[in-house]
C-alpha positions as MATLAB code, in Angstrom:
seq = 'MTTPISSERNIAVSSRSSRLSKQISSTRVRVASACRGGRRRLVLTVFVAICLPLLAVCGKDSPTQPEPSAPPPAPPPTPVPTRTDVTPSSATLNAIGQTLQLAVQVFDQNNAVMNGASVVWSSSDASVATVSGQGLVTAVSNGSATITAHSGTVSASVPVTVMQSAGSIAIEPAMAVLMSLGETVQLSATVLDGNGQPVAGAVVTWSSSDVSVATVSAQGLVTAVSNGSATVTARSGSVSTSVPVSVMQSAGSIVIEPSSATLMSLGETVQVSASVLDGNGQAVAGAAVEWSSSDASVATVSAQGLVTALANGSVTVTARSGSASTSIPVTVMQSAGSIVIEPSEATLMSLGETVQLSATVLDGNGQPVAGATVVWASSDASVATVSAQGLVTAVANSSVTVTARSGSASASVPVTVMQSAGSIAIEPAMAVLMSLGETVQLSASVLDGNGQPVAGAVVTWSSSDASVATVSAQGLVTAVANGSATITARSGSASSSIPVSVMQSAGSIEIEPSSATLMALGEMLQLSASVFDGNGQPVAGAAVVWSSSDASVATVSGQGLVTAVGNGSATVTARSGSASASIPVSVMQSAGSIVIEPSSATLMALGETVQLSASVLDGNGQPVAGTVVEWSSSDEAVATVNAQGLVTAVANGNAQVTAHSGGVSASIPVTVMQSAGSIVIEPSLATLMALGETVQLSATVLDGNGQP';
ca = [
     -33.502  -27.026 -133.488;
     -31.286  -26.338 -130.611;
     -32.785  -23.032 -129.732;
     -36.346  -24.248 -129.135;
     -35.115  -27.104 -127.022;
     -33.009  -24.745 -124.998;
     -35.872  -22.310 -124.729;
     -38.222  -25.016 -123.566;
     -35.659  -26.201 -121.055;
     -35.196  -22.681 -119.788;
     -38.944  -22.255 -119.488;
     -39.155  -25.507 -117.550;
     -36.309  -24.548 -115.315;
     -37.835  -21.141 -114.799;
     -41.106  -22.771 -113.908;
     -39.421  -25.116 -111.466;
     -37.438  -22.239 -110.034;
     -40.619  -20.292 -109.530;
     -42.177  -23.231 -107.767;
     -39.038  -23.709 -105.688;
     -39.020  -20.044 -104.770;
     -42.598  -20.330 -103.610;
     -41.761  -23.431 -101.611;
     -38.798  -21.709  -99.998;
     -40.897  -18.652  -99.241;
     -43.572  -20.846  -97.769;
     -40.954  -22.703  -95.763;
     -39.481  -19.410  -94.558;
     -42.876  -18.366  -93.316;
     -43.221  -21.649  -91.548;
     -39.754  -21.191  -90.061;
     -40.724  -17.752  -88.831;
     -43.925  -19.148  -87.403;
     -42.033  -21.957  -85.750;
     -39.612  -19.476  -84.226;
     -42.482  -17.908  -82.368;
     -43.011  -21.279  -80.742;
     -39.402  -21.398  -79.655;
     -38.470  -24.306  -81.916;
     -35.948  -22.582  -84.225;
     -33.454  -25.389  -84.330;
     -36.003  -28.055  -85.249;
     -37.669  -25.956  -87.985;
     -34.369  -24.869  -89.449;
     -33.518  -28.517  -89.702;
     -36.801  -29.120  -91.514;
     -36.110  -26.125  -93.735;
     -32.766  -27.506  -94.761;
     -34.259  -30.941  -95.280;
     -36.825  -29.521  -97.696;
     -34.646  -27.044  -99.492;
     -31.720  -29.239 -100.246;
     -33.694  -31.773 -102.284;
     -35.404  -28.976 -104.138;
     -32.128  -27.354 -104.968;
     -30.851  -30.675 -106.125;
     -33.808  -31.026 -108.432;
     -33.210  -27.598 -109.799;
     -29.665  -28.448 -110.665;
     -30.533  -31.503 -112.691;
     -31.056  -31.446 -116.412;
     -34.537  -31.896 -117.623;
     -35.411  -35.195 -119.108;
     -34.312  -35.639 -122.631;
     -37.868  -36.135 -123.702;
     -39.265  -32.981 -125.200;
     -41.962  -31.289 -123.170;
     -45.078  -30.234 -124.893;
     -44.935  -26.681 -125.970;
     -47.249  -24.140 -124.345;
     -47.903  -20.543 -125.018;
     -45.925  -18.236 -122.773;
     -47.868  -17.134 -119.682;
     -49.070  -13.621 -119.218;
     -46.858  -11.639 -116.900;
     -48.273  -11.570 -113.312;
     -49.495   -8.319 -111.837;
     -47.120   -6.499 -109.526;
     -47.650   -7.718 -105.899;
     -48.853   -5.052 -103.476;
     -48.877   -5.651  -99.660;
     -52.445   -5.767  -98.506;
     -52.145   -7.592  -95.144;
     -49.521   -8.561  -92.550;
     -49.677  -11.270  -89.878;
     -47.334  -11.294  -86.857;
     -46.828  -14.356  -84.685;
     -47.124  -14.824  -81.789;
     -50.094  -12.564  -81.447;
     -49.009  -11.498  -77.890;
     -46.023  -12.018  -75.622;
     -45.057  -11.821  -71.934;
     -41.400  -11.571  -71.008;
     -40.442  -12.514  -67.416;
     -36.908  -11.220  -67.353;
     -35.180   -8.014  -68.316;
     -33.078   -8.712  -71.390;
     -35.206  -11.687  -72.279;
     -35.772  -11.789  -76.069;
     -38.524  -13.047  -78.291;
     -38.342  -13.513  -82.058;
     -41.487  -12.314  -83.843;
     -42.338  -13.695  -87.292;
     -44.255  -11.692  -89.911;
     -45.945  -12.669  -93.177;
     -46.879  -10.078  -95.808;
     -49.730  -11.005  -98.146;
     -50.419   -9.377 -101.512;
     -53.708   -8.608 -103.130;
     -54.000  -12.217 -104.134;
     -53.510  -13.285 -100.537;
     -50.198  -14.686 -101.576;
     -47.257  -14.436  -99.271;
     -44.874  -11.809 -100.441;
     -41.569  -13.312  -99.754;
     -38.849  -10.746  -99.345;
     -41.338   -7.971  -98.740;
     -39.805   -5.116  -96.809;
     -40.943   -5.000  -93.174;
     -40.226   -2.229  -90.675;
     -40.514   -2.986  -86.956;
     -41.287   -0.471  -84.203;
     -42.043   -0.417  -80.425;
     -44.578    1.848  -78.833;
     -42.355    2.147  -75.714;
     -38.695    1.414  -76.140;
     -38.204    1.863  -72.369;
     -40.258   -1.278  -71.886;
     -39.310   -3.349  -74.915;
     -37.288   -2.812  -78.026;
     -37.520   -4.593  -81.365;
     -34.786   -5.094  -83.923;
     -35.109   -4.801  -87.697;
     -35.483   -8.563  -87.768;
     -38.358   -8.615  -85.242;
     -36.315   -9.660  -82.195;
     -38.033   -8.192  -79.143;
     -35.923   -7.465  -76.013;
     -37.392   -6.757  -72.566;
     -36.065   -3.486  -71.092;
     -38.228   -2.857  -68.025;
     -41.465   -3.904  -66.498;
     -44.422   -2.539  -68.376;
     -46.368   -2.949  -71.585;
     -45.525   -1.987  -75.154;
     -46.914   -2.635  -78.598;
     -44.627   -4.052  -81.263;
     -45.728   -3.188  -84.813;
     -44.592   -4.622  -88.155;
     -45.053   -2.211  -91.128;
     -44.944   -3.282  -94.783;
     -45.958   -0.654  -97.251;
     -49.256    0.761  -96.154;
     -50.260   -2.173  -94.009;
     -49.137   -3.146  -90.490;
     -49.805   -5.605  -87.682;
     -49.207   -5.161  -83.924;
     -48.459   -7.490  -81.007;
     -48.939   -6.490  -77.325;
     -45.830   -7.287  -75.271;
     -45.823   -7.320  -71.454;
     -42.609   -7.269  -69.444;
     -43.333   -8.692  -65.952;
     -40.264   -9.884  -64.081;
     -40.616  -13.036  -61.924;
     -38.130  -14.266  -59.353;
     -35.698  -16.633  -60.921;
     -33.095  -16.545  -58.173;
     -32.121  -14.664  -55.038;
     -28.653  -13.340  -54.306;
     -27.865  -12.833  -50.615;
     -25.071  -10.581  -49.500;
     -22.899  -11.481  -47.753;
     -22.850  -15.093  -49.003;
     -21.985  -16.309  -45.508;
     -21.711  -14.795  -42.068;
     -19.493  -15.489  -39.087;
     -20.507  -13.703  -35.894;
     -17.782  -13.429  -33.291;
     -19.866  -12.175  -30.367;
     -23.182  -13.099  -28.823;
     -25.649  -10.367  -29.711;
     -23.552   -9.358  -32.690;
     -25.637   -8.605  -35.786;
     -25.077   -8.720  -39.486;
     -27.402   -7.198  -42.059;
     -28.168   -9.510  -44.924;
     -29.487   -8.124  -48.179;
     -31.428  -10.219  -50.624;
     -31.540   -9.252  -54.297;
     -34.296  -11.003  -56.188;
     -33.225  -11.637  -59.797;
     -35.268  -12.666  -62.746;
     -34.343  -15.441  -65.124;
     -31.690  -13.240  -66.753;
     -30.161  -12.224  -63.456;
     -31.726   -8.783  -63.501;
     -33.008   -7.368  -60.212;
     -36.734   -7.687  -59.644;
     -37.793   -4.332  -58.269;
     -40.216   -4.401  -55.325;
     -39.970   -8.169  -54.795;
     -41.176   -9.255  -51.323;
     -38.612  -11.323  -49.377;
     -39.279  -13.366  -46.214;
     -36.425  -14.441  -43.932;
     -36.048  -17.515  -41.672;
     -33.370  -19.229  -39.517;
     -32.891  -22.992  -39.326;
     -31.943  -22.736  -35.629;
     -33.107  -19.695  -33.694;
     -31.183  -20.946  -30.626;
     -28.018  -20.143  -32.585;
     -29.059  -17.139  -34.668;
     -32.263  -15.225  -35.317;
     -33.125  -13.172  -38.395;
     -35.549  -10.266  -38.555;
     -38.029   -9.534  -41.311;
     -35.473   -7.078  -42.629;
     -32.708   -9.699  -42.772;
     -30.882   -8.593  -39.621;
     -29.147  -11.683  -38.193;
     -28.400  -11.717  -34.440;
     -26.013  -14.202  -32.741;
     -27.640  -16.106  -29.857;
     -25.190  -18.906  -29.037;
     -22.215  -20.671  -30.528;
     -23.165  -22.981  -33.333;
     -24.244  -23.040  -36.961;
     -27.520  -22.151  -38.610;
     -28.810  -21.539  -42.114;
     -30.589  -18.266  -42.909;
     -32.958  -18.500  -45.864;
     -34.511  -15.764  -48.020;
     -37.690  -16.663  -49.922;
     -39.522  -14.785  -52.673;
     -42.347  -16.586  -54.316;
     -41.244  -20.116  -55.015;
     -37.573  -19.193  -55.068;
     -35.295  -19.362  -52.051;
     -31.630  -19.043  -51.253;
     -29.751  -19.797  -48.043;
     -26.490  -18.686  -46.517;
     -24.592  -20.386  -43.679;
     -24.288  -18.444  -40.468;
     -21.732  -19.452  -37.834;
     -21.711  -18.055  -34.350;
     -18.196  -18.502  -33.104;
     -17.307  -16.200  -30.283;
     -13.832  -14.761  -30.460;
     -11.991  -12.954  -27.797;
     -12.707   -9.266  -27.939;
     -11.210   -8.459  -24.571;
      -9.809  -10.177  -21.471;
     -10.361   -9.252  -17.832;
      -7.778  -10.578  -15.338;
      -8.514  -10.969  -11.647;
      -6.851   -9.753   -9.526;
      -5.815   -6.703  -11.503;
      -2.396   -6.707   -9.820;
      -0.436   -8.957   -7.474;
       2.296   -8.587   -4.893;
       4.106  -11.715   -3.718;
       5.921  -11.463   -0.406;
       8.108  -14.542   -0.583;
       9.928  -16.639   -3.110;
       7.857  -19.585   -4.195;
       4.677  -17.839   -3.124;
       1.896  -18.289   -5.638;
      -1.183  -16.394   -6.623;
      -3.901  -17.756   -8.855;
      -4.976  -15.277  -11.498;
      -8.068  -15.889  -13.575;
      -8.823  -14.567  -17.024;
     -12.360  -13.931  -18.241;
     -12.451  -13.844  -22.037;
     -15.202  -11.602  -23.406;
     -16.399  -11.263  -26.961;
     -16.915   -7.962  -28.728;
     -20.197   -7.443  -26.919;
     -18.746   -8.170  -23.504;
     -20.276  -11.620  -23.340;
     -18.222  -14.403  -21.779;
     -16.618  -16.727  -24.309;
     -17.178  -20.211  -22.884;
     -14.229  -22.600  -23.145;
     -11.917  -19.990  -24.588;
      -8.285  -21.081  -24.488;
      -6.024  -18.669  -22.646;
      -2.264  -18.527  -22.960;
      -0.311  -17.041  -20.089;
       3.138  -15.493  -20.227;
       5.491  -13.614  -17.960;
       7.640  -10.748  -19.125;
      10.507  -12.024  -16.949;
      10.428  -15.691  -15.951;
      13.443  -15.173  -13.677;
      11.276  -13.007  -11.419;
       7.926  -14.772  -11.686;
       6.573  -17.585  -13.773;
       3.003  -18.264  -14.715;
       1.603  -21.713  -15.433;
      -0.780  -22.647  -18.202;
      -3.506  -22.443  -15.591;
      -2.591  -18.895  -14.504;
      -0.726  -19.832  -11.331;
       1.907  -17.154  -10.758;
       4.992  -18.202   -8.764;
       7.556  -15.823   -7.313;
      11.183  -16.660   -8.096;
      13.125  -13.503   -7.311;
      12.555   -9.934   -6.212;
      11.470   -7.666   -9.016;
       8.536   -6.697  -11.185;
       7.049   -8.411  -14.191;
       4.019   -8.202  -16.367;
       1.823  -11.264  -16.597;
      -0.155  -11.387  -19.814;
      -3.195  -13.428  -20.796;
      -3.833  -13.966  -24.508;
      -6.795  -15.480  -26.286;
      -6.909  -15.198  -30.012;
      -5.997  -11.607  -30.919;
      -7.019  -10.244  -27.522;
      -4.618   -9.804  -24.628;
      -4.478   -8.146  -21.227;
      -1.656   -7.734  -18.720;
      -1.373   -7.115  -14.992;
       1.648   -5.992  -12.980;
       3.167   -8.533  -10.585;
       5.651   -7.471   -7.924;
       7.837   -9.914   -5.989;
       8.926   -8.250   -2.765;
      10.060  -10.676   -0.083;
       9.162   -9.861    3.525;
      11.136  -10.278    6.730;
      13.221  -13.377    7.654;
      11.903  -16.714    8.838;
      13.078  -20.186    9.802;
      12.037  -23.328    7.994;
      12.361  -26.593    9.921;
      12.525  -29.892    8.112;
      10.691  -32.091    8.610;
       7.760  -29.868    9.523;
       6.515  -32.433   12.040;
       7.777  -35.649   13.515;
       6.214  -38.738   14.990;
       8.484  -41.096   16.900;
       7.171  -44.626   17.251;
       9.707  -45.961   19.767;
      11.300  -44.705   22.958;
      14.872  -43.813   22.195;
      14.030  -43.312   18.533;
      15.604  -40.194   17.063;
      14.843  -37.820   14.239;
      17.217  -35.216   12.867;
      15.650  -31.796   12.380;
      17.232  -29.208   10.119;
      16.574  -25.479   10.384;
      17.055  -23.197    7.397;
      17.290  -19.542    8.413;
      16.015  -17.177    5.707;
      16.535  -13.478    5.490;
      13.872  -10.953    4.611;
      14.018  -12.073    1.004;
      13.822  -15.726    1.876;
      17.449  -16.366    1.032;
      19.410  -18.757    3.263;
      21.537  -17.062    5.927;
      24.857  -18.893    5.925;
      26.368  -19.728    9.317;
      23.356  -18.608   11.294;
      23.346  -19.870   14.867;
      20.310  -21.885   15.777;
      19.267  -22.675   19.330;
      16.999  -25.656   19.778;
      14.563  -26.201   22.643;
      11.928  -28.748   23.614;
       8.749  -27.702   25.374;
       8.903  -30.873   27.517;
      12.183  -32.712   27.868;
      10.420  -35.543   29.730;
       8.720  -36.398   26.447;
      11.420  -35.578   23.912;
      14.804  -33.963   24.104;
      16.582  -32.061   21.380;
      20.315  -31.648   21.061;
      22.154  -28.530   19.996;
      22.330  -30.092   16.560;
      18.567  -30.626   16.348;
      18.597  -34.347   17.098;
      15.276  -35.173   18.761;
      15.129  -38.244   21.022;
      11.879  -39.845   22.214;
      11.661  -40.204   26.002;
       8.002  -40.893   26.777;
       4.659  -40.986   25.019;
       3.130  -37.530   24.553;
       3.484  -34.437   22.382;
       5.952  -31.568   22.537;
       6.951  -28.601   20.476;
      10.517  -28.323   19.306;
      11.548  -24.759   18.546;
      14.443  -23.403   16.549;
      15.489  -19.799   17.298;
      17.905  -17.597   15.475;
      17.912  -13.976   16.432;
      14.336  -12.747   16.528;
      13.096  -15.390   14.158;
      11.757  -18.679   15.341;
       9.893  -21.681   14.070;
       8.426  -24.690   15.791;
       7.428  -28.166   14.772;
       5.179  -30.562   16.633;
       6.833  -33.761   17.785;
       4.685  -36.671   18.859;
       6.040  -39.647   20.726;
       3.531  -42.373   20.141;
       4.935  -45.797   20.591;
       3.605  -48.302   18.138;
       3.852  -52.011   18.456;
       6.975  -53.202   16.755;
       6.858  -56.659   18.258;
       5.044  -58.664   20.924;
       6.654  -61.039   23.401;
       4.313  -63.689   24.804;
       5.021  -65.519   28.018;
       5.168  -68.448   28.237;
       6.470  -69.087   24.736;
       4.412  -72.267   24.492;
       1.822  -74.057   26.559;
       0.867  -77.669   27.094;
      -2.411  -78.219   28.901;
      -2.820  -81.647   30.456;
      -6.455  -81.389   31.434;
      -9.637  -80.225   29.772;
     -10.646  -76.977   31.368;
      -7.100  -76.416   32.501;
      -6.058  -72.803   32.027;
      -2.839  -71.007   31.515;
      -2.454  -67.258   31.768;
      -0.527  -65.747   28.904;
       1.017  -62.321   29.122;
       1.873  -60.196   26.114;
       4.524  -57.518   26.304;
       4.113  -55.049   23.456;
       7.454  -53.585   22.455;
       8.182  -50.666   20.180;
      10.754  -50.686   17.420;
      13.529  -50.218   19.948;
      12.339  -53.047   22.167;
      10.886  -50.694   24.764;
       7.565  -51.645   26.368;
       4.575  -49.811   24.961;
       2.599  -48.707   27.988;
      -1.150  -49.140   27.749;
      -0.971  -50.964   24.446;
      -4.196  -52.746   23.640;
      -3.729  -56.423   22.905;
      -6.307  -58.624   21.267;
      -6.069  -62.370   21.623;
      -7.288  -65.045   19.261;
      -7.129  -68.809   18.917;
      -6.633  -70.566   15.631;
      -8.949  -73.365   16.811;
     -11.412  -72.539   19.542;
     -12.561  -76.170   19.566;
      -9.157  -77.074   21.013;
      -8.360  -74.055   23.139;
     -10.007  -70.716   23.747;
      -8.367  -67.530   24.860;
     -10.039  -64.704   26.725;
      -9.555  -61.009   26.135;
      -7.144  -61.125   29.065;
      -5.038  -63.917   27.536;
      -6.399  -66.751   29.685;
      -6.142  -69.931   27.626;
      -8.572  -72.738   28.444;
      -8.213  -76.306   27.178;
     -11.328  -77.544   25.391;
     -10.265  -80.722   23.623;
      -7.137  -82.645   22.776;
      -5.318  -81.103   19.850;
      -3.127  -78.178   18.854;
      -3.946  -74.523   18.362;
      -2.073  -71.293   17.869;
      -2.757  -68.425   20.221;
      -2.048  -65.021   18.688;
      -1.653  -61.652   20.347;
      -2.127  -58.570   18.172;
      -1.480  -54.932   18.822;
      -1.695  -52.531   15.926;
       0.128  -54.082   13.013;
       2.290  -56.279   15.234;
       1.408  -59.813   16.192;
       2.994  -62.818   17.809;
       1.841  -66.391   18.259;
       2.650  -69.343   20.476;
       1.716  -72.991   20.068;
      -0.713  -74.475   22.567;
      -1.157  -78.219   22.889;
      -4.006  -79.816   24.773;
      -2.810  -83.281   25.666;
      -4.746  -84.798   28.541;
      -2.602  -86.752   30.962;
      -3.852  -88.975   33.695;
      -4.226  -86.934   36.806;
      -6.143  -89.550   38.702;
      -7.660  -92.982   38.261;
     -10.786  -94.325   39.804;
     -11.146  -98.111   40.110;
     -14.481  -99.729   40.448;
     -15.121 -101.450   42.754;
     -12.910  -99.663   45.254;
     -12.095 -102.958   47.038;
     -12.645 -106.623   46.444;
     -13.001 -109.755   48.546;
     -12.896 -113.030   46.743;
     -14.386 -115.944   48.646;
     -13.178 -118.698   46.446;
     -10.014 -119.555   44.672;
     -10.424 -118.989   40.976;
     -13.179 -116.549   41.647;
     -12.876 -113.634   39.214;
     -13.851 -110.004   39.468;
     -13.810 -107.460   36.627;
     -12.345 -104.126   37.644;
     -12.841 -100.930   35.634;
     -10.482  -97.985   35.699;
     -11.633  -94.462   34.756;
      -8.722  -92.175   33.965;
      -9.247  -88.480   34.728;
      -7.088  -85.513   33.949;
      -6.070  -82.961   36.495;
      -9.481  -81.309   36.299;
     -11.380  -84.535   36.758;
     -12.299  -84.741   33.085;
     -12.288  -88.228   31.578;
      -9.288  -88.970   29.432;
     -10.742  -90.712   26.434;
      -8.799  -93.732   25.203;
      -6.262  -93.590   27.994;
      -4.152  -96.766   28.216;
      -4.293  -98.500   31.603;
      -1.776 -101.028   32.886;
      -2.895 -103.386   35.660;
      -0.730 -105.145   38.244;
      -1.087 -107.212   41.419;
       1.145 -106.825   44.422;
       0.970 -110.598   45.094;
       0.187 -112.849   42.226;
       0.105 -115.805   44.651;
      -2.977 -114.314   46.186;
      -4.607 -112.680   43.171;
      -3.691 -112.041   39.589;
      -5.057 -109.304   37.313;
      -5.254 -109.384   33.526;
      -4.485 -106.551   31.142;
      -8.194 -105.880   31.074;
      -8.497 -105.648   34.850;
      -9.911 -109.126   35.450;
      -8.849 -110.196   38.955;
      -8.585 -113.911   39.743;
      -8.220 -115.330   43.268;
      -5.235 -117.616   43.606;
      -4.672 -118.086   47.299;
      -5.947 -116.758   50.542;
      -4.389 -113.546   51.501;
      -4.365 -109.907   50.591;
      -2.991 -108.209   47.571;
      -3.130 -104.770   46.063;
      -4.315 -104.418   42.497;
      -3.018 -101.247   40.849;
      -4.123  -99.449   37.654;
      -1.585  -97.117   36.050;
      -1.971  -94.581   33.215;
       0.929  -92.296   32.574;
       2.112  -91.020   35.906;
      -1.222  -91.589   37.591;
      -2.133  -94.724   39.445;
      -4.782  -96.055   41.750;
      -4.950  -99.228   43.834;
      -7.577 -101.225   45.555;
      -7.170 -103.909   48.186;
      -8.105 -107.390   47.139;
      -8.669 -110.033   49.787;
      -8.868 -113.681   48.994;
     -10.583 -115.209   51.956;
     -12.056 -118.514   51.162;
     -15.322 -119.120   52.854;
     -16.930 -122.459   53.243;
     -19.130 -123.060   50.403;
     -19.549 -126.720   51.111;
     -18.156 -129.486   53.309;
     -17.301 -132.935   52.152;
     -17.126 -135.607   54.927;
     -15.215 -138.758   54.401;
     -16.451 -141.337   54.643;
     -19.843 -140.275   53.581;
     -21.428 -142.778   56.030;
     -20.294 -145.059   58.807;
     -21.485 -148.291   60.312;
     -19.963 -149.272   63.582;
     -20.184 -152.932   64.407;
     -19.006 -152.719   67.919;
     -19.660 -150.498   70.780;
     -16.699 -148.348   71.403;
     -15.716 -148.870   67.886;
     -14.506 -145.648   66.370;
     -14.316 -144.245   62.946;
     -12.330 -141.209   62.038;
     -14.208 -138.756   59.944;
     -12.469 -136.061   57.890;
     -14.202 -132.923   56.797;
     -12.940 -131.065   53.730;
     -14.238 -127.531   53.707;
     -14.565 -126.297   50.119;
     -15.111 -122.769   48.914;
     -17.596 -121.733   46.316;
     -15.379 -122.969   43.544;
     -14.881 -126.363   45.249;
     -11.404 -125.496   46.345;
     -10.325 -126.675   49.791;
     -10.453 -123.987   52.380;
      -7.204 -124.357   54.238;
      -7.124 -123.874   57.988;
     -10.792 -123.718   58.479;
     -12.155 -124.785   61.832;
     -14.660 -127.608   61.729;
     -17.019 -128.302   64.532;
     -18.434 -131.793   64.851;
     -21.664 -132.862   66.440;
     -23.739 -136.024   66.802;
     -27.411 -136.001   66.523;
     -27.605 -138.778   69.145;
     -24.705 -139.155   71.382;
     -26.405 -142.129   73.019;
     -25.763 -143.949   69.828;
     -22.544 -142.381   68.735;
     -20.361 -139.584   69.871;
     -17.940 -137.509   67.860;
     -15.072 -135.608   69.246;
     -13.614 -132.332   67.984;
     -11.352 -134.186   65.689;
     -14.198 -136.030   64.041;
     -13.606 -139.347   65.798;
     -16.927 -141.102   66.030;
     -17.370 -143.669   68.792;
     -20.188 -146.167   68.861;
     -22.061 -146.029   72.092;
     -25.077 -148.086   71.432;
     -26.822 -149.633   68.607;
     -28.799 -147.171   66.719;
     -28.533 -144.414   64.148;
     -27.176 -140.948   64.498;
     -26.206 -138.043   62.226;
     -22.712 -136.750   62.597;
     -22.449 -133.183   61.352;
     -19.431 -131.084   60.467;
     -19.932 -127.300   60.775;
     -17.660 -124.585   59.310;
     -18.899 -121.064   59.098;
     -22.393 -121.185   57.985;
     -21.906 -124.373   56.065;
     -22.471 -127.887   57.381;
     -22.539 -131.400   56.131;
     -23.792 -134.602   57.776;
     -23.310 -138.291   57.360;
     -25.330 -141.110   58.776;
     -23.700 -143.269   61.413;
     -25.165 -146.657   62.263;
     -24.144 -148.621   65.353;
     -25.082 -152.182   64.794;
     -23.087 -154.487   66.866;
     -22.080 -157.701   65.230;
     -20.590 -160.712   66.825;
     -17.036 -160.210   66.910;
     -16.255 -163.001   69.294;
     -17.946 -165.333   71.654;
     -16.679 -166.001   75.085;
     -17.706 -169.357   76.428;
     -17.529 -170.001   80.006;
     -15.953 -172.001   81.176;
     -13.359 -171.761   78.700;
     -12.515 -175.418   79.365;
     -14.592 -178.202   80.640;
     -13.576 -181.662   81.478;
     -16.297 -184.085   81.827;
     -15.309 -187.020   83.715;
     -18.300 -189.052   83.186;
     -20.612 -189.762   80.499;
     -23.754 -187.868   80.889;
     -21.982 -185.573   83.077;
     -23.039 -182.119   82.135;
     -21.469 -178.976   82.329;
     -23.243 -175.692   81.687;
     -21.590 -173.555   79.171;
     -22.412 -169.925   78.768;
     -21.649 -168.129   75.624;
     -21.246 -164.408   75.629;
     -21.305 -162.957   72.226;
     -19.009 -159.974   72.017;
     -18.765 -157.408   69.337;
     -15.552 -156.431   67.817;
     -14.715 -154.318   70.778;
     -15.488 -157.135   73.160;
     -18.724 -155.622   74.099;
     -21.542 -158.127   74.725;
];
């Protein structure tokens, strides 16, 4: 019982193993096919994914159920290769050493894949491409070859072309630094395929990113044009590579000018210049040069190439720039003796001013000669003198030459005596102008630093306030208005000032009117006083004081109002400061009117008199003392009037009695109208002795004066 079951199980397992083997073979073919597509990793993964489950199935026991029994199959015929297929059917390799895996399938007479069939690979031209026993093709050189897979009596071939394409370009050198303008460097470009193998016959084109710095020829020859950086690029097909190129001139040689130097005195200098050239003899712009002296005790050289002699001898002065250097010989060989005077010139600004000169006598090597005798001389002692010790003294303005001699050597210095204004003295030291237009002449004495007059010094004058006082170019100050100003004299850098005051004072006074006659007491007259300065200019706001020489005749107020007080003469004076003016004032009453008292008269008797009085009044009604009155009667037959104003009745009637004084008169009426003053009866006594007796009486009527 066990044996059949085991046999059946073995048959089943064998069957499954056969199927699995076919599946694996089929999968292997697919893997080989997939390799031709370049997807080995993915297909291998698929292969493993398929095979592992199958192997797992193979390892399991069959189901416990019994399988139906079948007759054993007939043994298959022996497989014989009848056809082979190679994939891919053609191939092109673009790089030497590039490989390609070919896959082959061998089919038997039943068109079944013969897994494990023996295959032999061969190449028609191993110099172009080789093939391994596993079908791995390797490119060897450009060309074409046929790869053939043989299995038994059948074979299949694949054409393979090796055609390199540019994968990269290698430029040698990888960078370039050109140290001279015009310097060249040959670049070589190697075109490589994808495997880094040279591509024979590849065409390369060259270019420069900046031809002003460097150019490149079609053959890759780079030429330096100017300092800077550029990129040189090689192109082949779609591939390019660049290298940096720097043009950085370096010193190839140095040329020093002059090529030698001889200095004849200590301290003498010579400027040497260094031209730095690159390897092609082109000037290296901005090249730094370092200078050095082989013996700095003989001659030094500055960073700028200034050579200075220090002592007699010979040195080499060297210029270095980078790795280049050049030297020139420098000889210090002092010449014959000389004299050095210090200071080398002198200007004396004041007469009597001194300057000490010192003379250093040098020998032929410029070394001081100790104890050398020096004789000093002036070319004009009237301008400047020089003592035996070299003390120069200014005498007068001009120029001289002061010479120091020692042996045959001499030296001279120019000495100029040029007084400069050290101070200015103005005369007068101040000025007060009392009148507008008044002038004062100022004089300015320009003095040097030693107080000596500076002859011919130019002085400019100025006023701090020209509205108060002006000053002419000659120093004439003119008063313009009351106030203060400062007058300044300038000469060079020196100046001096004086104060000037314009303060009008009364020089004269004019009174208007120039005289006055007052005709009446109490009569008033307004006087005006104009105050003038010494130049007849009005003094604005001047205070005036008035006075009268006789206040009993006339008074004057503070405002110049004159009032008549009494007949007579007085002098009215106006004063302002020290000035005064007077006018005569006469009070001379004139008759303005006459008042007669009584104002009328009636005489009642012939011969009767009446005394008239005439009061002569001036224009203000004031009595005019001492005036002469003349009397007159209009009808002396009626009444007469004597010089004293005594009116006498002459006859009955009317008359006008007039009083005259000056051109003024006054009259009163006088009436003579006798009135009985008494009666005289004649006889003054009568004695009648009888009745009826008569006696004639006569009555004479007499006026008061006994006139009938």
